[in-house]
C-alpha positions in Angstrom: -23.0 -6.5 19.4 -24.4 -5.3 16.1 -24.9 -7.6 13.1 -24.0 -6.3 9.6 -24.8 -8.2 6.4 -22.7 -7.3 3.4 -23.3 -8.4 -0.2 -20.3 -7.9 -2.5 -22.2 -7.0 -5.7 -19.2 -7.5 -8.1 -18.9 -11.1 -6.9 -22.6 -12.0 -6.7 -23.8 -13.8 -9.9 -27.4 -15.0 -9.1 -27.9 -16.3 -12.7 -24.9 -18.6 -12.3 -25.8 -20.2 -9.0 -28.8 -22.0 -7.3 -29.4 -19.3 -4.7 -27.8 -21.4 -2.1 -27.8 -18.4 0.3 -31.6 -18.5 0.3 -32.1 -22.2 0.0 -30.0 -23.0 3.1 -31.0 -20.0 5.3 -32.7 -21.3 8.5 -35.0 -18.3 8.9 -36.1 -18.6 5.3 -36.8 -22.3 5.8 -39.0 -21.3 8.8 -41.0 -19.0 6.6 -39.3 -15.7 7.3 -38.2 -13.4 4.5 -34.6 -13.1 5.7 -33.2 -13.3 2.2 -35.3 -12.1 -0.7 -34.6 -11.1 -4.3 -33.9 -7.4 -4.8 -34.9 -5.1 -7.7 -31.6 -5.8 -9.4 -32.1 -9.5 -9.3 -29.6 -10.0 -6.4 -30.3 -11.1 -2.8 -31.2 -8.6 -0.1 -30.3 -9.9 3.4 -32.4 -8.6 6.4 -30.0 -7.7 9.2 -32.9 -7.8 11.8 -34.0 -11.3 10.8 -30.5 -12.7 10.3 -29.5 -15.0 13.2 -25.7 -14.9 12.3 -25.4 -18.6 11.6 -23.0 -18.0 8.7 -24.5 -20.8 6.5 -25.1 -18.4 3.6 -21.5 -17.2 3.8 -20.1 -20.8 3.4 -22.7 -21.9 0.9 -22.3 -19.0 -1.5 -20.1 -20.3 -4.4 -18.7 -16.9 -5.1 -17.8 -15.8 -1.6 -20.1 -12.8 -2.1 -21.6 -12.6 1.4 -20.2 -11.4 4.7 -22.1 -11.6 8.0 -20.2 -9.7 10.7 -20.8 -9.3 14.4 -19.3 -5.9 15.3 -19.1 -3.8 18.4 -22.4 -1.9 18.8 -22.1 1.0 16.5 -24.1 4.2 16.8 -26.2 4.5 13.7 -26.0 8.3 13.9 -22.3 8.0 13.2 -22.8 6.5 9.7 -21.4 9.0 7.3 -21.8 7.1 4.0 -23.6 3.9 3.0 -23.7 2.3 -0.4 -27.0 0.2 -0.5 -28.8 -1.8 2.0 -26.2 -4.6 2.2 -23.4 -2.3 1.0 -20.3 -0.7 2.5 -20.8 1.8 5.3 -18.3 4.3 6.8 -18.6 5.5 10.4 -17.2 9.0 11.3 -14.9 11.3 9.4 -11.4 12.7 10.1 -11.3 16.3 11.2 -9.2 18.5 8.9 -7.0 20.8 11.0 -6.8 24.5 10.2 -3.1 23.8 9.6 -0.8 20.9 10.1 -0.7 17.3 8.8 -3.2 14.6 9.8 -2.5 11.0 8.8 -5.0 8.2 7.9 -3.8 4.7 8.4 -5.7 1.4 8.1 -6.4 -1.6 5.9 -7.3 -1.2 2.3 -11.1 -1.2 1.6 -12.1 0.4 4.9 -12.9 3.8 3.6 -9.8 6.0 3.6 -10.3 7.2 -0.1 -14.0 7.5 0.5 -13.3 9.8 3.5 -11.1 12.0 1.2 -13.8 12.2 -1.4 -16.4 13.2 1.1 -14.2 15.9 2.7 -13.4 17.3 -0.7 -17.0 17.5 -1.6 -16.7 15.1 -4.6 -19.5 13.1 -2.9 -22.1 14.5 -0.5 -22.4 12.4 2.6 -25.8 10.5 2.6 -25.6 9.9 6.4 -26.7 6.3 5.9 -29.8 7.1 3.8 -28.6 5.3 0.7 -31.9 5.6 -1.1 -31.7 9.4 -1.4 -28.8 11.5 -2.7 -26.7 13.4 -0.2 -28.3 16.7 0.9 -26.1 19.6 2.2 -29.0 20.8 4.4 -29.1 17.5 6.2 -25.3 17.3 6.5 -25.0 20.7 8.0 -27.8 20.0 10.5 -26.2 16.7 11.4 -22.9 18.2 12.2 -24.2 21.3 14.0 -21.9 22.3 16.8 -18.9 20.4 15.6 -15.7 21.3 13.7 -17.0 19.5 10.6 -20.0 21.8 10.4 -17.7 24.7 9.5 -15.8 22.6 7.1 -18.9 21.3 5.2 -20.4 24.8 5.3 -17.5 26.0 3.1 -17.6 22.9 0.9 -21.3 23.3 0.3 -20.9 27.0 -0.8 -17.9 26.2 -3.0 -15.6 28.3 -0.8 -13.2 25.6 0.1 -10.5 25.0 -2.4 -9.1 21.4 -2.4 -6.3 19.7 -4.2 -6.3 15.9 -4.4 -3.2 13.8 -5.2 -4.6 10.5 -6.8 -3.7 7.1 -5.5 -2.8 5.3 -8.8 -0.2 7.5 -10.4 0.8 4.9 -13.0 -2.5 5.8 -14.9 -1.2 9.3 -15.7 1.6 7.7 -17.9 -1.0 7.3 -20.7 -1.4 11.1 -20.9 0.4 12.5 -24.0 1.9 15.4 -22.0 5.3 16.5 -20.8 6.1 16.8 -17.1 6.1 20.6 -17.3 2.8 20.7 -19.1 1.2 18.3 -16.7 2.3 20.2 -13.6 1.4 23.6 -15.1 -2.2 22.3 -15.4 -2.3 22.3 -11.6 -1.6 25.9 -11.0 0.8 28.9 -11.3 3.4 27.5 -8.9 4.5 24.8 -11.3 8.1 25.9 -11.6 8.6 26.0 -7.8 6.8 22.6 -7.4 9.0 20.9 -10.0 12.1 22.2 -8.2 10.9 21.1 -4.8 10.3 17.5 -5.9 13.6 17.3 -7.9 12.1 16.8 -11.4 13.8 19.7 -13.2 16.1 17.4 -15.0 13.2 15.5 -16.7 10.6 18.3 -17.0 10.7 18.1 -20.8 10.2 14.3 -20.9 6.8 12.7 -21.8 5.0 11.2 -18.8 5.1 7.8 -20.5 8.9 7.9 -20.4 9.1 8.3 -16.6 9.8 5.7 -14.0 7.1 4.9 -11.4 8.8 7.1 -8.8 9.1 10.0 -11.2 5.3 9.6 -12.0 4.6 9.8 -8.3 6.8 13.0 -8.0 5.0 14.5 -11.0 1.6 13.9 -9.4 2.8 15.4 -6.1 4.2 18.4 -7.9 0.9 19.1 -9.7 -0.9 19.0 -6.3 1.7 21.3 -4.8 1.3 23.7 -7.7 -2.4 24.1 -6.9 -3.4 26.9 -4.6 -5.8 25.3 -2.2 -7.0 25.4 1.4 -7.0 21.6 1.9 -4.6 19.2 0.4 -5.6 15.5 0.2 -2.6 13.3 -0.4 -3.4 9.7 -1.2 -0.4 7.4 -0.8 2.5 9.7 -1.7 5.2 7.1 -1.1 4.3 4.5 -3.7 7.2 3.8 -6.0 9.4 6.4 -4.2 12.8 5.4 -2.9 13.7 6.2 0.7 15.7 9.2 -0.4 12.7 10.8 -2.1 10.3 9.7 0.6 12.1 11.7 3.1 12.5 14.7 0.7 8.7 14.7 0.0 8.0 14.3 3.7 10.0 17.5 4.3 8.2 19.3 1.5 4.8 18.3 2.9 5.8 19.3 6.4 6.7 22.8 5.1 3.3 22.8 3.4 1.5 21.8 6.6 3.1 24.7 8.5 0.6 27.0 6.7 -2.0 24.7 5.1 -4.3 21.9 6.1 -3.0 18.5 4.9 -4.6 15.0 5.1 -2.3 12.1 4.1 -3.2 8.5 3.5 -0.1 6.5 3.9 0.9 2.8 4.5 4.6 3.4 5.2 4.4 3.6 8.9 7.9 4.9 9.5 7.3 7.7 7.0 3.9 8.6 8.5 5.3 8.7 12.0 7.9 11.2 10.8 5.5 13.2 8.7 2.3 13.7 10.6 1.3 15.6 13.8 -1.7 13.3 14.5 -3.5 10.4 13.0 -6.9 8.8 12.7 -6.8 4.9 12.7 -9.3 3.0 10.6 -10.5 -0.4 11.5 -13.3 -2.7 10.3 -13.8 -5.3 7.6 -12.5 -4.5 4.0 -15.4 -3.9 1.6 -17.9 -4.2 4.5 -17.5 -1.3 6.9 -14.9 1.1 8.2 -14.7 3.0 11.5 -12.5 6.1 11.8 -11.1 6.6 15.3 -10.8 9.9 17.1 -7.5 11.8 16.4 -4.5 10.3 18.3 -1.2 12.2 18.8 1.5 10.8 16.5 3.8 9.7 19.3 1.3 7.0 20.3 -0.8 6.5 17.1 1.5 4.0 15.3 2.0 1.9 18.5 -1.8 1.8 19.0 -2.2 0.6 15.4 0.4 -2.1 15.9 -1.0 -3.3 19.2 -4.6 -3.2 17.9 -6.3 -1.7 21.0 -8.0 1.7 21.2 -8.0 2.4 24.9 -10.3 5.5 24.8 -12.9 3.6 22.7 -12.4 0.2 24.4 -12.1 -1.5 21.0 -9.7 -4.3 20.0 -9.3 -4.6 16.2 -6.3 -6.9 16.1 -6.1 -10.4 17.7 -2.3 -10.4 18.0 0.0 -7.3 18.2 2.6 -6.8 15.5 6.1 -7.3 16.9 9.5 -6.5 15.5 12.8 -8.0 16.6 15.3 -5.9 18.4 18.2 -6.9 16.2 18.9 -6.8 12.5 18.1 -9.9 10.5 20.7 -12.6 10.4 23.6 -12.5 8.0 23.7 -15.3 5.5 26.8 -17.4 4.9 28.2 -16.5 1.5 29.8 -19.9 1.2 26.3 -21.4 0.5 25.9 -19.4 -2.7 23.5 -20.9 -5.2 23.2 -17.9 -7.4 26.2 -16.0 -8.8 26.2 -13.1 -11.2 29.1 -11.4 -12.8 29.7 -7.7 -13.2 26.9 -6.4 -15.4 26.6 -3.2 -17.4 23.7 -1.8 -19.5 24.2 1.1 -21.8 21.2 3.3 -22.8 21.3 6.3 -25.2 21.3 8.8 -22.3 22.5 6.8 -19.3 24.6 3.9 -18.1 24.0 1.4 -15.3 26.5 -1.1 -13.8 26.4 -3.7 -11.0 29.4 -5.3 -9.3 29.7 -9.1 -9.3 27.9 -10.8 -6.4 26.3 -14.0 -5.1 23.1 -15.0 -3.3 23.0 -17.7 -0.6 20.5 -20.5 0.0 17.5 -19.3 2.0 18.6 -15.7 1.6 16.3 -12.8 0.8 18.3 -9.7 -0.4 16.7 -6.3 -0.6 17.7 -4.0 -3.5 17.7 -0.4 -2.3 18.7 3.1 -3.5 17.4 6.1 -5.2 15.1 5.7 -8.2 16.6 5.8 -11.7 19.9 4.4 -10.5 19.5 0.9 -12.0 17.6 -1.3 -9.6 14.8 -2.4 -12.0 17.4 -2.6 -14.9 19.5 -5.0 -12.7 16.5 -7.2 -11.9 15.4 -7.2 -15.6 18.9 -8.3 -16.7 18.7 -11.2 -14.2 15.2 -12.1 -15.4 16.3 -12.1 -19.1 14.0 -9.2 -20.0 17.0 -6.9 -20.6 20.2 -8.1 -22.3 23.4 -6.7 -20.6 25.8 -4.7 -22.7 28.6 -6.2 -20.7 28.5 -9.5 -18.9 25.9 -12.3 -19.1 23.5 -14.1 -16.8 24.0 -17.9 -16.3 21.2 -19.7 -18.2 21.3 -22.5 -15.6 19.5 -20.3 -13.1 15.7 -20.8 -13.0 14.0 -17.4 -12.4 10.5 -16.3 -11.4 9.9 -12.6 -12.0 7.2 -10.2 -10.8 7.6 -6.9 -12.7 7.2 -3.4 -11.2 4.2 -2.4 -13.2 1.1 -4.7 -13.3 -1.7 -4.6 -15.9 -4.3 -7.3 -16.1 -5.4 -7.8 -19.7 -7.0 -11.3 -19.4 -10.7 -11.3 -18.3 -10.0 -14.5 -16.4 -10.2 -14.7 -12.6 -7.3 -15.6 -10.3 -8.8 -19.1 -9.8 -9.1 -19.6 -13.6 -5.6 -18.4 -14.1 -4.2 -20.7 -11.5 -6.2 -23.7 -12.8 -4.8 -23.0 -16.3 -1.3 -22.9 -14.9 -1.7 -26.0 -12.8 -1.2 -28.2 -15.9 2.2 -26.7 -16.3 5.0 -28.4 -14.3 6.6 -25.0 -13.7 3.6 -24.1 -11.4 3.1 -25.5 -7.9 -0.7 -25.6 -7.6 -0.6 -27.2 -4.1 1.7 -24.5 -2.8 -0.5 -21.9 -4.3 -3.7 -23.2 -2.8 -2.4 -24.3 0.6 0.0 -21.6 1.6 0.0 -18.6 -0.8 -3.8 -18.1 -1.1 -4.4 -18.0 2.7 -1.0 -16.4 3.5 -1.7 -13.4 1.1 -5.4 -13.3 2.0 -6.6 -14.1 -1.6 -9.5 -16.4 -0.7 -12.1 -13.7 -1.3 -10.8 -12.5 -4.6 -10.2 -15.9 -6.3 -13.3 -15.5 -8.5 -13.0 -11.8 -9.3 -11.9 -11.0 -12.8 -8.3 -9.8 -12.8 -9.0 -6.4 -14.4 -11.6 -5.8 -11.6 -9.0 -6.2 -8.8 -7.7 -3.1 -7.0 -4.1 -2.2 -7.2 -3.3 -3.9 -3.9 -5.3 -7.1 -4.8 -3.6 -7.3 -8.1 -0.2 -6.9 -6.4 -0.9 -9.8 -4.0 -2.2 -12.0 -6.8 0.9 -11.3 -8.9 3.3 -12.1 -6.0 1.4 -15.4 -5.3 1.6 -16.5 -8.9 5.4 -15.6 -9.0 6.1 -17.6 -5.7 4.1 -20.6 -7.0 6.6 -21.1 -9.8 9.5 -23.3 -8.6 12.7 -21.4 -9.2 16.2 -20.9 -7.9 15.9 -17.2 -7.9 12.7 -15.1 -7.2 12.8 -11.5 -8.5 10.1 -9.2 -7.0 10.1 -5.6 -8.1 8.3 -3.4 -5.5 5.9 -6.1 -4.1 4.7 -3.7 -1.4 3.2 -1.1 -3.7 -0.4 -0.3 -3.0 -0.5 -2.7 0.0 -1.7 -1.5 3.4 0.6 -1.9 6.4 -0.8 -5.2 7.5 -0.6 -6.7 4.1 3.1 -5.6 3.8 4.1 -7.1 7.0 2.2 -10.4 6.2 3.9 -10.6 2.8 7.3 -9.9 4.2 7.0 -12.8 6.7 5.5 -15.2 4.1 8.3 -14.3 1.6 11.0 -14.9 4.1 9.5 -18.2 5.2 9.1 -19.5 1.7 12.7 -18.7 0.7 14.1 -20.3 3.8 11.9 -23.4 3.6 12.7 -24.0 -0.1 16.4 -23.1 0.3 16.3 -20.7 -2.7 17.2 -17.1 -3.1 15.1 -13.9 -3.6 15.9 -10.4 -4.7 13.3 -7.8 -3.6 13.3 -4.2 -4.9 11.4 -2.2 -2.3 11.5 1.1 -0.4 9.5 0.4 2.8 11.9 0.2 5.8 9.4 -2.0 7.8 9.1 -4.4 4.9 12.8 -4.6 4.3 13.5 -5.0 8.1 11.1 -8.0 8.3 12.1 -9.7 5.0 15.7 -9.1 4.2 19.0 -10.7 5.3 21.2 -8.5 3.2 21.1 -5.5 0.9 22.4 -4.5 -2.6 22.8 -0.8 -2.5 22.5 1.4 -5.7 23.7 5.0 -5.9 24.1 7.6 -8.6 27.6 8.3 -9.8 26.8 11.6 -11.4 24.5 14.5 -10.3 22.3 14.1 -13.3 21.8 10.3 -12.6 23.3 9.5 -16.1 25.4 6.9 -14.4 24.3 4.6 -11.6 26.0 1.6 -9.8 25.0 -1.2 -7.5 27.2 -3.0 -5.0 26.7 -5.9 -2.6 25.1 -7.8 -1.1 26.1 -6.3 2.2 25.0 -7.5 5.7 21.9 -5.5 6.8 23.6 -3.2 9.1 26.4 -2.2 6.7 23.9 -1.9 3.8 21.5 0.3 5.7 24.3 2.4 7.0 25.5 3.0 3.5 22.0 3.9 2.3 20.9 6.1 5.3 24.2 8.0 5.3 23.3 9.2 1.8 19.8 10.1 2.9 21.2 11.9 6.0 18.8 10.4 8.6 19.1 8.0 11.5 16.8 5.3 12.8 16.1 4.1 16.3 13.8 1.3 17.7 10.7 2.1 19.6 10.9 1.0 23.2 7.4 -0.5 23.2 7.0 -2.3 19.9 10.7 -2.4 18.7 9.6 -0.9 15.4 12.0 1.3 13.4 11.5 5.0 14.0 13.2 8.0 12.2 15.0 10.3 14.6 14.1 13.9 14.4 17.0 15.9 12.9 19.2 17.4 15.6 17.8 15.3 18.5 20.1 13.8 21.1 19.8 10.3 19.7 20.3 11.6 16.1 23.5 13.4 17.1 24.8 10.5 19.1 24.3 8.0 16.3 25.8 10.2 13.7 28.9 10.6 15.9 29.3 6.8 16.0 28.5 6.4 12.3 25.5 4.2 13.3 22.5 5.2 11.2 20.7 1.9 11.5 18.6 1.0 14.5 20.2 1.8 17.8 18.1 0.6 20.8 15.4 3.0 21.9 
């Protein structure tokens, strides 16, 4: 075993503590310099002198220290290291000459770092954090490997790369039209706009687009760029299942002639999209290890079971398991939330929802193409939008988590929760005892909200929403920016909380795995006109009926994997695909 000491610099505040890490360290008390003050005034922890007792980890008031015992790692495999006690990345994915390679793993383990290194945005320092990266050393290090040829082209400026950014909501601040933004990527803008189905909004300003449309614009700009290597970071965020499959098909056509690397947390989509995958494991913000490439037919199952057989590494204590049947159907007689038929008229489009009800302990997924009215419906129930026709009962207590999150307060999550604890509409005990550990928020409680990553801010917002006692919880795209593990944990926690408190929840989301684990029923939205000027929602329907309605419009079928029971997309024209279509069963036949 190797011992790794990590200091999270953004959480370490040495002027606000008593240096408990040093004061209580057994080697320090025996006269050894195990923890000393560094040049920046923060501690430096010696990995050779550290005995792994973990006392400093528990004594640090800011949870800024991690002491990890990891499988013995070959130091020659370190690709990038940020400081003595900083994050380190082992190995890199190998870009294929053509085809699509996926990257899947927890947030904070180095996926985006790997993309930057392969694109040449950063030069690998090979573990020598005190010196800037040197191409001569990099080329010598990778002599005789496939990465040598890749970095040779990168170092000479001969490799053209196109990077699709992770956080697409940031481009909404640009004062540009869709056409102008995509044209800045390259000459193939018109074709790219058609491929991602944005022609009907190409004259709109970016700030007027929905989250899904912003994602499509970012993808279109990347496709418009003539490059040798395409690096696509989380292309499914904010996209509905319809557009996820359409984009997957577009990327597969791109991969037939180009080299494509895709970071993706929607495991069903990645399984359908990629030819092979590299799995990442490790400790978020501490270290990440990239596995050797695994064929796609076994990669996702390996990730869910948590055991890399060829490397003899187990990175998950318990395998992730799915059930072989759809979630239970709720009894509509136990309805505690009822809403009438609602309509909302906008200058250029109209949205309507049929009357419906939600039962005690029921979580209902809200699905359908983007821009058909899902968020508008949730906002009307939350009181953010006033319906043009119909009204929402004021007797229903609502807790709402919006689609877009922006932290404006400099306070930390702990400070925010403490401020809310004096409000009777906030359950501080539930927040501390169940939501913080259930959503893995322990380590970010003292981080300022504006400093949180997209996934961390998402988990924090969901926790704050669920801690407010309500009859109806409204969560708009809670899985955005979460990794696959976080999505599955959140789905189970949400379902458990709703059932235990005998309340109802409406969840707008597009991840099939998330919906499969969390939902009892579905409200299905669809466009009523080709230009999406009119959209309508109906339901709730039992899961099987709702998914059949949705998947029939997407024109895909799902089966369950024989080993893990996870949902898998059938290849078009396969035997199972044809058989399920003939029976009208698009939703999860047995494997």
